[in-house]
Residue frames relative to the residue before (quaternion, step in Angstrom):
aa qw qx qy qz dx dy dz
M 1.0000 0.0000 0.0000 0.0000 0.00 0.00 0.00
E 0.6240 0.5875 -0.3556 0.3729 3.54 0.99 -0.56
N 0.7004 0.4432 -0.2534 0.4988 3.53 1.24 -0.58
G 0.5374 -0.6653 0.3895 0.3418 3.59 1.30 0.19
G 0.4060 0.7445 -0.4613 0.2611 3.64 1.19 0.09
V 0.6273 0.5596 -0.3514 0.4122 3.58 0.99 -0.60
Y 0.7300 0.4734 -0.2099 0.4461 3.53 1.02 -0.89
N 0.5644 0.6576 -0.3771 0.3267 3.60 1.18 -0.44
E 0.6966 0.4742 -0.3203 0.4328 3.56 0.95 -0.72
T 0.7223 0.4711 -0.2699 0.4283 3.56 1.01 -0.52
T 0.6351 0.5007 -0.3372 0.4820 3.63 1.25 -0.30
E 0.5828 -0.5631 0.4546 0.3696 3.46 -1.34 0.43
P 0.5387 -0.6112 0.4517 0.3635 3.52 -1.13 0.64
Q 0.5614 -0.6190 0.4236 0.3496 3.58 -1.09 0.70
A 0.4428 -0.6769 0.5098 0.2932 3.50 -1.00 0.67
K 0.4299 -0.7006 0.5034 0.2663 3.55 -0.85 0.96
L 0.4224 -0.6714 0.5344 0.2918 3.58 -0.96 0.86
P 0.5392 -0.6000 0.4629 0.3673 3.62 -1.10 0.67
L 0.4928 -0.6592 0.5011 0.2674 3.45 -1.07 0.74
R 0.1295 -0.8103 0.5688 0.0559 3.58 -0.62 0.98
R 0.3997 -0.6831 0.5353 0.2951 3.57 -0.92 0.67
R 0.4887 -0.6932 0.4432 0.2903 3.49 -0.92 0.95
C 0.8090 0.0397 0.0161 0.5862 3.54 0.84 -0.93
G 0.1572 0.8403 -0.5074 0.1084 3.55 0.90 0.92
C 0.2586 -0.7790 0.5636 0.0929 3.51 -0.74 1.20
T 0.1099 0.7897 -0.5974 0.0860 3.55 -0.73 0.92
L 0.3338 -0.7209 0.5802 0.1793 3.57 -1.35 0.44
R 0.4317 0.7369 -0.4550 0.2524 3.59 1.17 0.04
H 0.6715 0.4639 -0.3369 0.4695 3.69 1.10 -0.25
L 0.7002 0.3165 -0.2308 0.5969 3.55 1.30 -0.13
R 0.0752 0.8047 -0.5770 0.1177 3.52 -0.37 1.34
G 0.8595 0.1414 -0.1198 0.4763 3.53 -1.12 0.73
W 0.8589 -0.0451 0.0442 0.5082 3.61 -0.87 -1.01
R 0.5952 0.5795 -0.3900 0.3973 3.61 1.05 -0.68
L 0.6108 0.5627 -0.3288 0.4497 3.64 1.01 -0.79
A 0.6673 0.5093 -0.2738 0.4694 3.49 0.94 -1.02
Y 0.6794 0.4712 -0.2957 0.4785 3.62 0.97 -0.78
K 0.6803 0.5017 -0.3052 0.4385 3.49 0.99 -0.79
A 0.6606 0.4747 -0.2703 0.5151 3.56 1.28 -0.52
L 0.6141 0.5483 -0.3181 0.4702 3.55 1.21 -0.68
Q 0.6643 0.5632 -0.3308 0.3635 3.64 0.87 -0.80
P 0.6889 0.4367 -0.2838 0.5041 3.57 0.90 -0.82
I 0.6278 0.5393 -0.3586 0.4318 3.64 1.06 -0.60
L 0.6874 0.4726 -0.2805 0.4747 3.51 0.96 -0.90
S 0.6323 0.5188 -0.3263 0.4739 3.56 1.06 -0.70
F 0.6477 0.5062 -0.3081 0.4789 3.57 0.96 -0.78
L 0.6451 0.4924 -0.3383 0.4764 3.65 0.94 -0.75
A 0.6317 0.5237 -0.3260 0.4695 3.58 1.04 -0.73
V 0.6134 0.5338 -0.3284 0.4806 3.62 1.08 -0.80
I 0.6700 0.5170 -0.2945 0.4440 3.61 0.83 -1.13
F 0.7154 0.4379 -0.2835 0.4649 3.61 0.70 -0.95
E 0.6182 0.5283 -0.3413 0.4714 3.59 1.06 -0.52
E 0.6787 0.4721 -0.2982 0.4770 3.56 1.02 -0.72
I 0.6067 0.5459 -0.3694 0.4444 3.67 1.08 -0.42
V 0.5330 0.6275 -0.4319 0.3683 3.67 1.05 -0.48
E 0.3179 -0.8019 0.4874 0.1356 3.58 -0.66 1.15
D 0.8025 -0.0268 0.0348 0.5950 3.55 0.99 -0.80
C 0.1018 -0.7941 0.5968 0.0534 3.50 -1.16 0.54
I 0.4704 -0.6605 0.4908 0.3186 3.57 -1.15 0.47
N 0.7652 0.0687 -0.0374 0.6390 3.57 0.89 -0.92
C 0.2085 -0.8526 0.4754 0.0601 3.53 -0.10 1.38
H 0.5106 0.6723 -0.4377 0.3093 3.65 1.10 -0.29
G 0.6304 0.5379 -0.3180 0.4606 3.52 1.10 -0.67
L 0.6461 0.4954 -0.3118 0.4898 3.56 1.09 -0.88
Y 0.6770 0.4795 -0.3413 0.4418 3.63 0.81 -0.80
F 0.6177 0.5264 -0.3467 0.4703 3.64 1.03 -0.68
F 0.6509 0.5158 -0.2989 0.4701 3.53 0.98 -0.84
E 0.6200 0.5263 -0.3333 0.4770 3.60 0.98 -0.84
F 0.6604 0.5177 -0.3184 0.4411 3.60 0.77 -0.96
V 0.7060 0.4772 -0.2538 0.4577 3.52 0.78 -1.12
S 0.6762 0.4907 -0.2991 0.4609 3.62 0.86 -0.98
C 0.6384 0.5237 -0.3291 0.4581 3.68 1.00 -0.74
S 0.6723 0.5245 -0.2567 0.4550 3.41 1.05 -1.08
A 0.6743 0.4779 -0.2960 0.4788 3.51 0.99 -0.81
F 0.5781 0.5669 -0.3680 0.4570 3.54 1.07 -0.63
L 0.7247 0.4543 -0.2465 0.4557 3.56 0.69 -1.13
L 0.7007 0.4651 -0.3073 0.4453 3.54 0.88 -0.77
S 0.6184 0.5099 -0.3545 0.4815 3.56 1.14 -0.59
L 0.6353 0.4892 -0.3589 0.4778 3.66 0.97 -0.55
L 0.6479 0.5106 -0.3427 0.4496 3.54 1.02 -0.68
T 0.6681 0.4696 -0.3243 0.4775 3.62 0.92 -0.68
L 0.6144 0.5358 -0.3574 0.4558 3.59 1.07 -0.61
C 0.6669 0.5088 -0.2952 0.4575 3.52 1.12 -0.81
V 0.5944 0.5482 -0.3507 0.4725 3.51 1.19 -0.64
F 0.7294 0.4351 -0.2599 0.4594 3.58 0.73 -0.94
C 0.7331 0.4113 -0.2536 0.4786 3.66 1.12 -0.36
T 0.7115 0.4050 -0.2643 0.5098 3.59 1.20 0.11
I 0.7159 -0.4329 0.3254 0.4407 3.54 -1.33 0.01
A 0.5045 0.6589 -0.4373 0.3464 3.59 1.18 -0.35
Y 0.5420 0.6031 -0.4101 0.4175 3.66 1.15 -0.43
E 0.6954 0.4498 -0.2596 0.4966 3.58 0.92 -0.89
T 0.6308 0.5226 -0.3530 0.4521 3.58 0.99 -0.69
F 0.7172 0.4366 -0.2820 0.4642 3.64 0.86 -0.77
G 0.4350 -0.6709 0.4749 0.3677 3.41 1.16 -0.84
K 0.5792 -0.6140 0.3979 0.3595 3.63 -1.02 0.88
D 0.6995 0.4810 -0.3220 0.4191 3.72 0.71 -0.87
K 0.6623 0.4976 -0.3094 0.4670 3.54 0.97 -0.84
A 0.6468 0.5242 -0.3056 0.4621 3.61 0.92 -0.98
N 0.7034 0.4630 -0.2767 0.4630 3.65 0.84 -0.86
K 0.6226 0.5490 -0.3194 0.4571 3.50 1.13 -0.78
V 0.6488 0.4877 -0.2818 0.5117 3.59 0.95 -1.02
N 0.6895 0.4791 -0.3211 0.4381 3.64 0.78 -0.79
F 0.6005 0.5773 -0.3309 0.4434 3.58 1.17 -0.82
W 0.7266 0.4254 -0.2380 0.4842 3.64 0.87 -0.94
T 0.6138 0.5633 -0.3333 0.4414 3.48 1.10 -0.76
M 0.6630 0.5127 -0.2973 0.4573 3.59 0.99 -0.92
L 0.6407 0.5090 -0.3211 0.4767 3.57 1.06 -0.71
I 0.6938 0.4732 -0.2880 0.4601 3.61 0.78 -0.92
I 0.6582 0.4897 -0.3181 0.4752 3.60 0.93 -0.85
G 0.7007 0.4821 -0.2968 0.4342 3.56 0.76 -1.00
A 0.6446 0.5030 -0.3228 0.4767 3.64 1.06 -0.71
F 0.6757 0.4726 -0.3060 0.4759 3.64 0.85 -0.79
F 0.6411 0.5283 -0.3199 0.4556 3.55 1.05 -0.83
L 0.6321 0.5185 -0.3214 0.4778 3.61 1.06 -0.86
I 0.6764 0.4785 -0.3027 0.4711 3.61 0.85 -0.96
A 0.6565 0.5012 -0.3225 0.4623 3.67 0.90 -0.76
S 0.6654 0.5090 -0.3092 0.4500 3.54 1.02 -0.71
I 0.6357 0.5227 -0.3019 0.4811 3.51 1.15 -0.73
V 0.6489 0.5013 -0.2996 0.4877 3.57 1.11 -0.88
L 0.6422 0.4967 -0.3312 0.4808 3.65 0.98 -0.74
A 0.6558 0.4963 -0.3271 0.4653 3.68 0.91 -0.76
A 0.6958 0.4626 -0.3004 0.4600 3.57 1.05 -0.64
T 0.7599 0.3528 -0.2173 0.5008 3.58 1.00 -0.54
S 0.3961 0.7391 -0.4579 0.2952 3.57 1.29 0.10
S 0.3899 -0.6951 0.5498 0.2500 3.52 -1.22 0.63
G 0.6106 -0.6069 0.3236 0.3926 3.57 1.26 0.06
S 0.4585 0.6936 -0.4833 0.2741 3.66 1.08 0.09
A 0.6475 -0.5732 0.3424 0.3674 3.51 -1.13 0.51
F 0.6270 0.5431 -0.3105 0.4642 3.53 1.16 -0.62
E 0.6445 0.4803 -0.3142 0.5052 3.60 1.09 -0.77
K 0.6353 0.4991 -0.3469 0.4765 3.66 0.95 -0.57
A 0.6515 0.5007 -0.3208 0.4712 3.58 0.94 -0.79
A 0.6120 0.5374 -0.3281 0.4785 3.59 1.07 -0.78
C 0.6474 0.5446 -0.2832 0.4518 3.54 0.99 -0.89
V 0.6900 0.4825 -0.2714 0.4663 3.49 0.95 -1.00
F 0.6522 0.4575 -0.3196 0.5130 3.64 1.01 -0.69
G 0.6296 0.5318 -0.3609 0.4365 3.61 0.99 -0.59
F 0.6280 0.5127 -0.3201 0.4903 3.57 1.09 -0.76
F 0.6616 0.5183 -0.2933 0.4556 3.56 0.95 -0.97
A 0.6703 0.4798 -0.3092 0.4742 3.56 0.93 -0.86
S 0.6484 0.5009 -0.3420 0.4602 3.60 0.88 -0.83
G 0.6048 0.5466 -0.3369 0.4711 3.59 1.09 -0.73
A 0.6612 0.5159 -0.3103 0.4477 3.61 0.94 -0.80
F 0.6744 0.4940 -0.2788 0.4726 3.50 1.00 -0.91
L 0.6858 0.4961 -0.2603 0.4646 3.58 1.01 -0.91
A 0.6371 0.5189 -0.3387 0.4584 3.47 1.12 -0.74
E 0.6239 0.5147 -0.3450 0.4762 3.59 0.95 -0.65
F 0.6459 0.5238 -0.3088 0.4616 3.56 0.90 -0.83
I 0.6621 0.4787 -0.2957 0.4950 3.62 0.94 -0.91
W 0.6419 0.5138 -0.3421 0.4549 3.62 0.89 -0.72
D 0.6715 0.4931 -0.2920 0.4698 3.61 0.91 -0.92
L 0.6395 0.5160 -0.3234 0.4693 3.53 1.04 -0.74
W 0.6239 0.5284 -0.3107 0.4848 3.54 1.03 -0.86
C 0.7110 0.4521 -0.2941 0.4512 3.63 0.75 -0.92
S 0.6339 0.5057 -0.3441 0.4733 3.62 1.07 -0.63
R 0.6292 0.5084 -0.3407 0.4791 3.64 0.99 -0.65
K 0.6567 0.5040 -0.3238 0.4581 3.59 0.94 -0.93
Q 0.6664 0.4964 -0.3126 0.4602 3.62 0.99 -0.82
S 0.6625 0.4804 -0.3293 0.4711 3.66 0.91 -0.67
T 0.6523 0.4807 -0.3405 0.4769 3.67 0.99 -0.48
E 0.5937 0.5546 -0.3302 0.4805 3.55 1.18 -0.55
E 0.6829 0.4576 -0.2885 0.4908 3.56 0.98 -0.88
R 0.6273 0.5036 -0.3729 0.4625 3.67 1.01 -0.53
S 0.7034 0.4746 -0.3086 0.4299 3.51 0.89 -0.83
A 0.5597 0.5898 -0.3704 0.4491 3.58 1.27 -0.34
N 0.7552 0.1865 -0.1163 0.6175 3.58 1.17 -0.59
P 0.0207 -0.8413 0.5395 0.0266 3.62 0.36 1.19
G 0.8657 -0.0009 -0.0458 0.4984 3.50 -0.77 1.21
H 0.5256 -0.5790 0.5154 0.3505 3.46 -1.40 -0.10
T 0.1608 -0.7692 0.6133 0.0791 3.52 -0.29 1.30
Q 0.1787 -0.7878 0.5807 0.1008 3.57 -0.77 0.99
G 0.4199 -0.6831 0.5542 0.2234 3.50 -1.16 0.88
A 0.7214 -0.4478 0.3174 0.4222 3.50 -1.30 0.01
T 0.6624 0.4709 -0.3267 0.4824 3.62 0.98 -0.67
E 0.6264 0.5463 -0.3621 0.4221 3.59 1.00 -0.44
D 0.6435 0.5449 -0.3078 0.4407 3.55 1.25 -0.51
Q 0.5715 0.6098 -0.3620 0.4130 3.52 1.36 -0.34
P 0.4909 -0.6469 0.4744 0.3398 3.67 -1.02 0.61
L 0.5476 -0.6367 0.4206 0.3434 3.55 -1.06 0.64
N 0.7804 0.2173 -0.1020 0.5773 3.61 0.83 -0.94
K 0.1481 -0.7727 0.6090 0.1008 3.58 -0.55 1.09
P 0.4453 -0.6830 0.5002 0.2915 3.58 -0.98 0.78
S 0.2781 -0.8118 0.4881 0.1595 3.51 -0.89 0.76
């Protein structure tokens, strides 16, 4: 009895846990245009980083340093979100949480990238590499903000469709009755 042998024959067999891939890569969460945007964001961010790193000297370097920080952060965060959408981490976090984090991340990265590109353009000494970094910074911020705007538009559209599916508060016969009847 101590080894549990008596109870094994009368109990139901244990259900086998579904096999999960440890690092399964899939593109089923990124279809069509979204895959292109998710791939384009780190590429543009990386190009902005490269051109910023090639700049040899600057007159006012604070704008360049701010742009460097933002572009490197945007590159790493865009790679991270791409990895979340393409791996089993998407199911681990859940669709709602992953999309919500992506929604706010795209807004924050896009806004900071736009500000950093404007600051770099304003403090630039005019070298070709600084101009190229600015251009890729503006393109990258456009890619981040475009995805944010698209997600915002889709969420607004979905919420209006849900409201139209349940138009108003339809009251039943019992809901029309007063709560306290005078006696």
